[in-house]
C-alpha positions, 0 to 999 in steps of 0.5 A, spaced: 550 881 186 542 882 187 543 887 192 547 894 193 549 896 199 547 903 201 550 909 205 547 915 207 550 922 206 554 921 213 557 915 210 553 910 215 550 904 212 543 904 211 538 898 208 541 895 202 537 896 195 536 892 189 540 894 183 534 897 179 532 902 184 540 904 185 540 905 178 534 910 178 537 913 184 543 915 180 540 917 174 536 922 178 542 925 182 540 923 188 546 918 189 553 917 187 556 910 186 563 907 188 566 901 189 568 898 196 573 892 195 570 890 189 563 891 191 558 896 188 555 901 193 551 907 192 551 913 197 545 917 198 546 925 197 539 927 200 538 922 206 542 922 213 538 917 216 533 911 215 529 905 218 534 899 219 532 892 220 536 887 224 541 884 220 545 878 222 552 875 219 553 868 220 561 866 220 563 859 218 570 858 220 575 853 217 582 851 216 582 852 208 576 856 206 571 860 210 564 862 209 560 869 211 553 870 210 549 877 211 542 876 212 535 879 214 529 876 215 526 878 208 533 877 204 540 874 203 544 880 201 551 877 200 555 870 201 562 870 201 567 864 201 574 866 203 581 863 203 584 862 210 590 866 212 595 860 212 602 862 210 604 866 216 607 860 219 612 859 213 614 866 213 616 867 220 620 861 219 623 864 213 624 870 217 628 867 223 633 863 218 634 870 215 635 873 221 640 868 224 644 868 218 645 875 218 648 875 225 653 870 223 656 875 218 662 880 220 658 886 221 655 890 226 648 888 229 643 892 233 642 889 240 635 886 241 630 891 243 625 890 249 619 888 245 623 882 242 622 879 249 618 873 251 610 876 252 606 870 255 600 874 253 602 875 246 598 871 240 603 867 236 603 870 229 600 865 225 594 864 230 593 872 230 593 873 222 588 867 221 583 870 226 585 877 225 583 876 217 576 874 220 575 880 224 578 885 218 572 882 213 567 883 219 569 890 220 569 891 212 562 889 212 560 893 218 562 899 213 557 898 208 551 894 212 548 895 218 550 889 222 547 888 229 549 881 230 554 876 229 553 868 229 559 864 229 560 856 229 564 855 235 569 850 233 572 845 238 580 844 238 583 837 239 583 836 246 589 832 250 587 827 255 589 829 262 592 835 260 587 840 262 591 846 262 593 845 255 585 844 253 583 850 256 589 855 255 595 853 250 591 850 244 592 855 239 585 854 236 582 856 243 587 862 244 585 864 237 578 864 238 577 867 245 581 873 242 576 873 236 570 873 241 573 878 245 574 883 239 567 881 236 563 882 243 566 889 243 563 892 237 557 887 236 552 882 239 555 875 239 552 869 239 555 862 238 553 855 235 556 848 236 557 844 230 551 839 231 546 845 232 548 847 225 547 840 222 541 840 225 538 847 222 541 844 215 537 837 216 530 841 218 531 845 212 533 839 208 540 843 205 545 839 203 553 840 205 558 839 199 564 834 202 569 838 197 571 843 202 575 847 197 569 847 192 567 854 190 560 853 190 555 855 195 554 848 198 561 848 201 561 853 206 556 858 205 550 853 207 553 853 214 554 861 214 547 862 212 544 857 217 547 860 222 544 867 220 537 864 219 537 861 226 537 868 229 533 873 224 529 867 220 527 868 213 527 862 208 529 866 202 536 863 199 540 867 195 546 863 192 550 868 189 557 868 192 563 873 192 570 869 192 575 873 197 582 871 196 587 875 202 593 878 198 599 875 200 604 881 199 612 880 199 614 885 205 621 887 206 625 881 203 632 882 204 635 881 197 629 876 195 632 872 201 639 872 198 644 877 199 647 880 192 652 886 191 649 892 188 642 895 188 636 891 190 631 890 186 625 894 188 618 890 190 614 897 188 611 899 182 615 904 178 609 909 178 604 912 183 600 906 182 600 902 189 602 895 189 596 891 190 591 896 187 585 894 183 586 896 176 582 895 170 585 893 163 582 891 157 575 891 161 578 886 166 580 887 173 587 885 175 591 887 181 598 891 180 604 886 183 610 890 182 615 892 177 614 889 170 619 889 164 621 896 162 621 903 165 614 904 167 612 897 166 607 894 171 606 886 172 599 884 173 596 878 176 589 875 177 585 875 183 588 868 185 595 871 185 597 868 178 601 872 173 596 875 168 601 880 164 608 881 165 608 888 163 603 893 162 605 901 162 601 905 167 597 909 162 593 904 160 591 902 166 584 905 170 585 904 178 579 902 181 581 901 188 588 904 190 588 900 197 586 893 195 586 888 201 583 882 197 583 879 191 575 878 189 571 874 184 564 872 183 561 865 183 
């Protein structure tokens, strides 16, 4: 990252600064540093206010990948490419099968509670998870950047001819984005742009978009999020450094690994005080703690993309960076 987020003494975000200036502030004991979900930040000890410029966040939603850009008129502070949360639908289906299997066993079962009844105003779990992930990222960015406006590309759902009710209310995409827009308006000023407007901005600035939507480069999604933020605050200075976010798909309350077994259940938690999903440092590299490893105090480590890195590492060899990590991250 070229710019470092700055907080005042009351933990309120100020305008970001350069890495060199942040190091000078730390050396002079005017600030202390900390990590916030993989982002290096500093906190001022002798300031409780400051002048803030207009900062916009451009959001480019997508089915597999999403782009975010934090930008002011003079600088582009951060580009983020995040994976979309697309595994909830399969998990809900597995949960339904497991629940029905339990009801067929010869054992007592509880009566269905009132909150299990159908709620017509309730969002489907997969839709809520997908749009709530975008809201979590915005809330996280709002804690380290003084965000004043959020610009979102208003994606259109597939319409059905002669089905006006479906087109307006019952499409999962329409229902999800309507809920998302209401949540954003409650905290920030929201502006919407259509897809053709984003393309027009790209053409005026002579920027090209990659046809490979899964590519981990700035031209895949962040080019659109940058154009959305540019349309509000202006400034043609482009920073192509990018942070890659991977929402963690944690296992929760699986019944005997989905297969009933006799005896003690295998634990999903770590055997020590290190929380599952914690960001840890091992041999000058960053990993995520992912439950039990081999041995009494062994912890299994995975990379930021949830692929296994180490089967078992003892806890005293690990340095905890962030106990409650929500995303796996890397830089590109």
